[in-house]
C-alpha positions, 0 to 999 in steps of 0.5 A, a space after each residue: 675788107 673793103 672800105 665802109 664794111 665793118 670787121 668779119 663778125 667772126 673777128 669782132 664776135 670772138 673779141 666780144 666773146 672773149 671780153 665778156 668771159 675775161 669779165 665773167 659775164 657769160 659762160 664758155 658754153 654759154 658762149 659756144 652755143 651762141 657761136 653755133 647759132 650765129 654760123 648757123 643763121 648768121 648775124 652778129 654774136 651779140 644778138 645770139 647771146 641775147 637770143 641764146 639766154 647767155 647774157 640778159 640785154 641790159 647786161 649787154 649794153 652795159 658792157 658795151 657802154 662801158 667797153 665804147 664810153 658812150 651812155 647806154 639807153 633803153 629804147 622799150 622806155 623812149 617815145 621817139 619823135 616821128 620828125 626824128 625818124 624822117 632824118 634817117 630813112 628806114 634802109 639806112 637805119 637797117 644798113 648800119 643797125 642805127 635808130 635816131 632817138 633824139 635831136 639837141 640843136 645842132 646834134 642828132 642822138 643815135 642809137 647804134 649796135 656798134 658806136 665805134 663804126 665811123 662809116 656809120 656816123 660818116 653816113 649819117 652826118 653827111 645825110 642829116 647834115 646834123 653832128 652825130 652823137 652816139 649812145 649805145 643799144 643791143 642790136 636785139 633792141 635797135 631791130 625791134 625798134 626799127 620794126 616797130 617806128 618805121 611800119 607802114 601800110 603799103 597799097 594792096 594789090 587791089 589798089 594798085 591793079 585798079 588805079 586807072 591807066 588815065 592816072 599813069 603818064 610817062 615823060 620821056 626826056 629828049 636826047 640829044 646827039 653825041 655830035 650836037 653835045 660836044 658842039 654845044 660844049 665848045 660854044 664860046 659862052 659854055 667855054 667863058 661860064 666854066 671858066 668863070 666858075 673854075 676861076 671865081 672858085 680859085 679866087 674865093 678859095 674854095 675847095 670843092 666845086 658841086 655842079 649839080 642838075 635837079 628836075 626843074 633847076 641847075 645849081 652851082 655851090 662852092 665848098 668854102 672853109 667846109 660849109 657849102 653856099 650856093 654861088 649860081 643857077 645856070 640856065 637848065 638848057 646849058 645843063 647838058 653842054 656845062 656838063 660835056 665841057 667839064 668832061 671833055 677837060 677832064 678827058 672824060 667819055 661824054 657818050 658814057 652817061 650810065 656809070 660814074 667817072 673820074 679824071 683830072 683837069 690841070 688848068 694854068 693861071 696867069 704867070 705858071 701857076 698851075 691848078 689841078 682839079 680832081 673830077 669825080 662824075 655821078 649820073 643822077 636821076 636828072 642828069 650827072 653830077 660832078 663835083 670837082 676838088 680843088 688841089 692847089 699845091 702852093 695852098 698846101 700848109 707843110 709847115 707843122 708850127 701852122 696845122 694847129 698843134 698845141 706845143 707838147 702835141 708837136 713835141 710828141 709828134 715829131 718824137 714819134 716820126 723821127 724814131 727810126 722804126 715803128 707805126 704812126 697813124 693819123 685818124 678822122 673821117 673824110 676831109 679831116 686834113 689827115 693827108 695834109 698831116 702825113 704830107 707835113 711829115 713826109 716834108 720834114 722827113 724827106 732826105 737824100 739819104 732815105 727811100 720813102 715810098 707812098 700807096 695813096 688813092 688818089 696821090 693828091 700832090 706830087 713831091 720831088 724825092 718821094 715815090 708814089 704809087 697810085 693805087 688802081 683797084 680794077 688790076 689788083 693794086 691795092 694798099 696791101 699788094 703795094 705795101 709788099 712790093 714796098 718791102 721789096 724795094 729796100 724802104 726807110 719810110 713808107 706811107 700807106 694811104 689807108 689801113 682798111 683791112 686785115 692784110 693791109 694791116 698785118 703788113 704794116 705792123 710787120 714792116 713797122 716791127 722789121 725796122 721801118 717807119 710806117 704812116 697811115 690813115 684809119 677812120 675811127 672817132 678818136 685816138 683811143 678807139 684806133 686801139 679797138 679797131 686794129 684789135 677788130 681787124 684780127 691784130 693780135 694785142 701784143 703786136 699792137 703795143 710793140 708796133 705803134 709809136 703813136 696815134 693822132 687823130 683830128 678835126 677840122 675847125 673854122 677860124 674866125 676872121 680877125 678883122 670882124 670877131 666880136 665877143 659873144 655873151 655866152 652863159 658860163 653854163 653853156 661853156 661848162 656843158 661843153 667842157 670848160 672847168 666850172 671854175 674858168 669858166 666866167 673867166 672866158 672870153 668867147 667870140 663870135 663871127 661878124 662879117 668884113 670884106 677881107 672874109 666876104 661877109 662869112 665871119 670865118 676865114 680859113 680853117 686849123 686842125 684840133 689834134 688829139 695826140 696819143 703817144 704809146 706809154 707803158 701804162 697804156 701798153 699794159 691796159 691794151 695788153 690786159 684788154 682794157 676798155 676804150 674809155 679806161 685808155 682814154 682816161 689813162 691817156 689823160 693822166 698821161 697829158 693827152 688832151 682830147 679833141 674837145 680839150 683841144 678845140 676849147 683851148 682854140 676858142 679860148 684863145 679867140 681862134 674859133 667859136 663856141 659853136 664850132 667847138 660844138 659842132 666839130 667834137 664830142 663831148 668828153 664822157 667816162 
């Protein structure tokens, strides 16, 4: 299943149908009628269950709310502000079957038919810049709301045909020859400017460099501690030369400006220090945008005690990875530090006595003693085929970059059940939701319980600069709303960023992971076998001692490591 795609409707629908029958909400005959309509017209089972009268819309919404552990909303009783609608284009709303309903501070509340769709949440977060909080609504209600709110009258054919020719003009960008561009890219000022950008990014501790062309503007931004900052605006006339210089350094085709390209730059700085840059070039309306990811192995934190684990979380994680077989899954959105956590685990497990193989896309850092394989989808080398090959190579420990589809998941589960330790990542919101994702992929519940050792979810929070942080006056009610127990709210000392030379006046310095670690205790296995909802599994995990992401973030805030703003902005509230 390609990245970003929902589980196949047949598998997801079969799972939903089974759960609804088990709860006596629909009959077998009603399910068969809805499935026949789904086979004929396509779409999701939930839509056809409502349309064929198998279940009332409100009952299905209430069931999904309980299943996903998020509030339900009746869109017919809700008037959406047009300003909120502007945040999400119609195309995106239709693609992911979502609709924005309200805005609350740094959060955008979005109605979704499938709140477990992490790809939709990631897209919306990136598009809007807001933290996304999900509520659940039926597919029928969301489709009707999209049609109602996004309805817009376009110009008539007569109006278009009646436009005067004098009102239309076409601008042509002046084309430069490849030889002119190569010459400009090698000019001393351009070379110096590119070197300055790369070295300055290293000095400021940036994780990414964005080089972005616009119609009348050209800018360079650095991502530092997860936030983008504009650092310079080079002259627009240098746009092509600067872009070409970076492409030459990454050994890319400077004549190709219509297709995306990927490459790598390796720099040697000072006395033997090497820095790698992963380069991605993407054609945009006014030129090629280039994003460079800085890969500094010297800054890679492999000491697990410094990653951000609480004491019992680290104990559980170490127990899980030191077992001779089974599967350990690390979940979270892109850029949440999953790779660092897996690399730290592999670094600890890397012994001469063990054969370790990894399938990665891309390979970010290379390690002696570990057999790392770079994926190449275009020639058929994907996670599933690499995993099959590993199993013929007498492995002890296998790391799969990501489980994206049923095929990869099935092979990984079989490997975990046949005496191998399997480490991998998955895109889900939290640890309990990972079980639903595996079941939706088509993995049987008894295989999930037999193979999984532990699930770990994580996010990254900015760390306060310890030199300039200052106490922040926060109302106890704000802390209670964030999840702090009411009896403890009055005793909390909360800090906010200040600004000093050490942190370049940002108030933050570095980032720290917050974790949700869920070992597979026997009571949780029983719940999975019995088809319990995500919310029920989460409640049982908490009873067994699991700290949720929000709880872990609050613990970091209490310790003066991060701020209330980071807690609220990076974790969802615990709702049951």
